[in-house]
N, C-alpha and C positions, 0 to 999 in steps of 0.2 A: 335435637332441638326442632321439634315439629311445629307447624304453624299454630296448632291448637295450644301449645305450651308457650309459644313465643309472645303472644299478646292476647288480651291484656295481661300484664303481670299481676299476680296476686301473691301477697305474703301473709304469713300467719299473724293473727292478732291474739296476743296472749292475755289472759285474765286469770285471776285467782280461782283455783278449783277447776280449771279447764282440763278435760280428759284428752290427753295426747295419744293419738294412734299412729300406726305406720303411715297412713295417708298424710298426717300433719308433718311428720319428719321428712318424708319424701318431697312434699311441697316446699319445705324450707330449703332443702338442697337444690331443688330445681329452680327456685326463684333466683338464687345467687348465681348458679351455673349458667342459666340461660341468658341472664342480663349481661354477665361478663362476656360470654361468647358472642352475643350480638354486637357488643361494642368492639370486641376484637375483630370481628368480621368487617364491620363497616368502617372502622377507623384505621386498621392496620393492614387488612387484606390477608393474603395467605402466602406461605413460603417459609424459607429457612430464616430464623432469627439469628442464630449463632451456632457454630460448630457443624456437626453432622458431615464432616468430610469423609469421602469414600476413597480408600487407598487399596491398591493391589498389593497383597502380601507376597503372593507367589503366582505361578501360572494359573492357578485354579481357585485362589482364595482371596477374599476381600475383607477389609476391616471398615466398619462404620464408626467414626468417632462419636463421643458423647456430644449432645447438642439439644437445641430447642427449636421447634417450628410451630406454626399455626396452620391448621388445615382450612379447607374452604367453608367450614361451618364455624370457624373461630375457636375450635378446640385446641388446647395446648398439647403438643406432642413432645415428650421428653425422653431422650435416650440417656439414662443416668450413668452408663459406663460403656466403654468401647466394646463392640461385639464383633467377633471374627467368625466368618462362615464360609464354607465352600460354596461356590456359586451354584453348583448342581443340587445343593440341599435347600436352596431358597425356593419358596412356593412360586409356581409359574414357570420355572425353568424346565425345558424339555430337551431330550437328548437326540432328537431326530435330525437336527441340522445344526452344525456348529459354525458355519460361515455366516455370521450375522452380527447385528448389534442388539443388545438387550438393554432394557431400561429398568433401573432399580427405583422403587417407590417406597415411601414410608406412609403409614396410615395410623390414625388414632384407633386404639383398641382397649376395651375394658375387660378385665379378667377378674373372676371371683377368687377371693383368698380367705384362708382360715375357716374351713368348714367346722361348724359347731352343731350340737344337738338342739333341735327345735322342739321345745316343750309344748308349745301351742299346737303345732302341726301334729304331733304324736297323739295328743288328746283328741283331736278331731278325727284323724284318719285311723287311729288304732294301731299303727305300726311306728317303729322308730324312724324319725325323719331328721335330716341335717340341712342346714342352710349355710351359705357363705357369710362370714362375719364382716368382710371388707370387700370393696371394689378397688382393684389396682388399675389406675389410669395409665395404661401402657401403650405400646406401639406394635405395629406389625410390618415386617419387611416382605416385599414380594416383587416379582419380576414380570414385566410385560415384554413380549418379543415383537410387538408391532409398534412402530413409531407413532406417537400421538399426532393427531391432526394439528397443523399450525393454528387453525381457527379455534381450537378447543381451549385456548388460554384466555383468561378474562379480559385483559387489556389489548390483546392483539387485534381482535375484531373492532375495537373502538378506535384505534389509531391507524391501523394499516388495512389495506385491501390486499388479501393474499389469494393467489390462484395457483393451482397445480398444473404444471405443463406435462409432466410424465411421472408415473409411479408404477413400480413392480415390487417384488419381494426384496430386491437388493438395492435398488436405486430409486431415489425420489428427487425430482427437480421442481422447485417452487419459485415463485417470484413475488416480491413484496413491494408495495408502493404506498406512500401516505394517502389517507382518505381525504385530507383537506389541505389546501394551499392557498396562498394569497397571490394576486396577479404579480408577475415579475419574479416570483420565487424560483430558485434553482433547487430542484428536488432530486434525490437519489432513488433510483429503481434498483433493488437488490436481487440478484439471482443467487439462489441457494441450492447447492448440489449436495445431497446426502447419500452415502453409499456404505456398503460393508467394506472391510479392509481388503478382502480378497476378490472383490469385484474388479473386472478389467478397467483400464483407464477410460475415463469419460471425456468426450468432447462434444460441444454443442455450439451451433451457429444458427442464427435466425435473423429475420428482418421484422421490424415492427412498424405499425402505422399509428399515427397520433391525430387527435382532434383536440384543439385547445392547448397543445404543448408543442415545443420545438426541440428537436434533437440538438445536442451541443457537441457531440463527438465529431472529430474530423471524418470518421467513417460514416457519418450520417446516421441512419437508422439501423445500421448493421451491428450486431452483437456477436462476439465470439468468445467462448470459454474453452480452455484446454487444461485438463488436470496436469499439474506439474509432475514431471517424471522423476524428480529427485526427492520427493517427500511422499509420505503415506498418511492419509488422514481420512476421517469419516465424514467430514463436512467442509465444504469450500464455499466462500462467498465472493461475489464479484458485483460491483456497482457501476452503473452508467447514469448519466445525468440528463435531465430534460428541463427546459425553462417554460414556466407557465405563462400563457399569453394573458393579455390585459382584457379578460372577459369575465368580470365578476358576475355571480349569479347563474353561471352556466356549469355544465358538467363536462369535464375533460375526459378523454378516453385514450387508452393505449391498448392496441390490439395486436396479438400475435396469431397469424393464420397458420393452420396446420401445414399447409403446403410450403410455408416459408421456414420450416424448422428442419434442421439436419442434426440428428442425434446419433452419435456413435458410442457404443459400449464395447470397448476393445476394438476388434475389426468388424463387428457386426453393426449394420445400420438398423436402427430401431424406428419403426414408424410412429409418428404422433398423429393420432386420428381426430383430434378436436382442437378447435380454436379457443384461446383464452383472452379475456378482456378485463382490463382494470378500469375503474371509475374513480374520478377525482372531482370533488366539489371545489370549485374556484369561488372563494368567499372574500368579502371585504374585511370582516372582523378578524381580529387575531385568532390564529389557529388554536392556541391554548384555551382561549375563552370558549370557543365552539366545543371543544372536546369536554371541558369541564361542565358546560351547560347540558350536554347529552348525558354525562355521568350522573349529574344530580337530578335529572328528570326521570331516571329509571324508577320503576316501581320497587316497593320494599320487597316483594317476593323475588324479583329479579336480583336485587342486591344481596339478599340473604341466601336464597336457595338456587340461584341460577346455575351454580357450578358445584352443587352439593355432593355429586357423585364422583368428584375428581380428587385425586390425592397429589401429594408433592413428590416430584421426580428428583431424586438425589443424584443420579449419575446415569450417563450413557456409557456402556461398556462394550468396547469393540473386541470381538473374538476372532481368532485365527483357527482354522481347522488343520489339525496335524494327524493325518491318517484317521484312526477311529476315535480320536479324542480332540480336545481343544486346548487353547491357551489364551489367557487374558493378555491382550497386546496393548490396550489403551483404555484409560478411564477419564472421562470428561465429567467434572463435577457440576451439578446443577445446570444441565445443558440448556434449560429454557429460562434461565435467570429468574427463578422463583425465589426471590429474596425479599425480606422485609427490612428496609433501611432504617437506621436509627434516626429519630426525628431531629435531634440536635446536630448530627452529622449532615443531614439533608439541608438544614438551615445554613450551616457553614458553607456547604457547596453552592447553594443558591446565591450566596453573596459574592461568589467569584465572578458572576456574570457569564454571559454566553454571547456568541457572535450570531447575529441574525443572518438568515439565508440571503437577505438582500445584500449583505456585505460580502458574500462569498464571490470569489472570482477564480478563474482558471488561467494559468500561465503556460504558454508554449514557447520554447526557446530554440533558436538555431544559432550556430556559430560557424563562422567562415574564416579562412586564413587570409591575412594581408601580407604584403611584402615586408620583409624585415626593415625596420626603421620607420614604418608608417605609424600614424597615430591611431589608437583604438577608436572604433566606431560603434555606436549604439543607436539602433532605431527601434521605436516602440509604436505598435499599432494596436488600437483598442477596437474590439468587435462588440458593440453593445448588445447585438442580438444573441450572443453566446456568453456574455459576461467574461470574455476572454481577452488576454493580452498576448500579443506576439512580440517577443523580444528577439532582435537580430543583432548579434554581437560580432563585430569584426576584431579579431585578435592578431596582432603582428606575429609573423613566424618567429619562433625562437632561433637564435643563432647556434643551431646544433651542428657540430662538425661531424660530417659523415665521411669526409675524406681529409687527408692532411695536406692537400695541395690546392692552390687556386692560381688562376692564370688570367691574363688580360693583355690588351694591346693599347699602346699610346701612339697617336699620330702627331709627329712633330713637324710643323711647316718650316720651310727654309726660304729666306729672302735672297733674291739675286743681287749681286754686286755690280755696280755700273762698270761698263767697258769690258770687264773680265768675262762676264757671262757665267761665272761660277756662283754657287749659292752657299750661304753661310747662315748661322743662326741670326735671329732678329737683331737689327741695328748693328750688324757687322760683328757681333760678339761671337767668339767660338765656344763659349760655355752656355749651357742651357739647363734649367731646372724645371721639372714638370709641376703641375698643380698637385695637391695632396690626393693620393689614391687610396681608397678604402679597399682592402684586400678581401674582406668578408670572412676571415678566420677568427675573428674575435680579438680581444685584447691579449697581450702577452708577447713574448719574444717570437720572432719569425726569421727565416732566412729567405732573402730575395736573390734570384738569379735573373740577369737581364741579357737579352740578345738582340741582334739587329736582323729583322726579317726582310727577306727579299722575295717578292712575288713578281715573276715575269709578267703575268696577266693581272693587272690591278683589279679587274672585275671578278677574278676568281674568288669563290667563297673561302673563308678561313677553314683550314682543315681539309681542303680538297685534294691535297697531295702535291700541289704546285709550289708551295712555299718552301724556302730554305731559310734557316735561322743560323746566324753566325754568332758564336760566343768568343769573347776575348778579342784578340787582335786579328783583323782580316788580312794583315800583311803576310801571314804565314802561308796563305794560299796564292800569293802573287806568282805569276808565270806558270800556273798550273791550270788544268782544265776546270778547276773549281774556283778560279779567281773571282772575287766578288766585284760587282759593278758598284758597290756601295763604298763610301769613304771609310777610312779608319777612324773609329770612335772609341774613346775611353769612357767607361760607365762607372758610376758610384751610386750608392743608395743611402737614404736617410730614413731610419725607422722610428716610428712613434709607438712604442709598445702599449702605452696607456690608452691610445686612441684607436688602435687597430688600423693604422694607415702608414703610408710611407711616401717618399718622393724619389724620383730618379734624376740624378745629375749626369750630364753628358758633356764631353769635350771633343770638338770636331778637329781631327788631325789635318784637314786640308779641305780644299773646295770640292764640290761635286755638282754634277749636272742635274741631280734629283731635285724635284720640287718639294718633297717631304720625305721624312724618315718614318719607318714603321718599327716601333720598339716593342718587342714581346717580352713580358715578364712572368716569372713563376714565383709564387710565395709558398714556402714550406713551413709547417708547424708540427711539433710533436703532440700527438693526441694525449688528452688526460685519461685517467683510469676509466671514467664513465662515458668516454667518447663524446662529451658535450661540455660546452663552456657557456655559462649563463652570463651575458655581458651586462654592463650598466644600462645600456639602451633597453634590453629586455626587461630588466627590473623596473625601469621607468614606465615602460609600456603597461606592465601589469598594474602598477600603482595608478596610472591614468585610467585604465579600464575600470578598476574598482571605484575610483572617484566618480567616473561618469555614471556608473550604475547607481551609486548612492545619491547623486543629484537627481536622477530620474525618479527614484523612490520618494 
């Protein structure tokens, strides 16, 4: 479809007795073909319409399924039946280097069919001549071993600013950023690392400078990429975000200086000898409107023939080198998203709506432990300059049993009796019951052992080795070197299994000169199978935390 044939369109005018020649019939076909292809090109674009999936059959063979596509001149490409080919037999494949990615393309191709004897040509030239009776509108598959430039695709240059940070035969690092944005928008800058499967692990770190935009990451303007060690792929993408300043009508810039780039391929540090810079137009009108305006203001020559020499890429095929040969390790279908969407499906999808970038926000969360029994806490701080929320959640510690024993001390004051100088329990009673004691082992049955602790030095710290604890009756030590200075006391315990607590009851066997008694207790509990007991208090804490988070939302 050349420009001379594209416009103005001419069609045959038929009248009675008209002499029809080859020129008239060719003009008839050209009229309908060129007009249809022009509308295909302008209305639908180029790419795969349906089918044409590429599948690896074995280590060296692929199958291309039947399907339909439109090329960049609007011509229909039809693969009427699945075709299976060895990769080495496809045009463009070379055997000099197997550690690579190759790109499978499909192109429109016309082929002559049904050769027949040409009577007219024989009478003119004097020898027997033949001509093709039909043209078969077919296709051609071929391979390119160089990755296409990201800017070579029709819509990429319209919507994105794409720069190349580094490129060699095995690795290419590019970065993409939108070309237009509104003030206050949060936009993603995408780092794309493309490599062959057998290339060493890639890592990249750099600092960037901005004008008209603010970094949103906690790391500021630092970016770091490290290829995962647990997966093998030919392309990796990583995004970081910046916020556009309120400067409509100006040009925002994001620059990466060569001196701020550290690129490692395996253990080898690779120098990056040039700076790259993105440009972003900060506009007041909606971005979609601006892009559509540029699209419709292009010339007809640009619309029809701007990408005439480009074909549709069906697959990126990753190869592994195995000694003197190769194997197909990976097939990525339509790697550059050259698809033609169905119009009715696109309409349905457009009705689902989309979230504006103005409504996007980022959340960062921190959690800290609170003492068991505390109420959950939730603090939220909003950072408008980063469109970010900081959530700080305080969660009470679960009552996990890591040991089957708990211990504690109860101080019991004694009141003096008049004249005698001896001391007894409050109000002269010889029985005393403590307040409720929470042992910390959770609900359920426990065993409590109680003893009377004697510390010659009252200021000595607990566990210092100076304390003695008497269990049972102290009378058994009477008239021995171990005789206690403490009175004889009978103990009892009252357990509350459902509450995780208990009380200690005491009966004083006589008077004592001590001003207070120090009662040491031990609580024992048999561990459950998972060594943890989730108490009712913990369940309530979790419910309260969930309710608090819901209220904040």
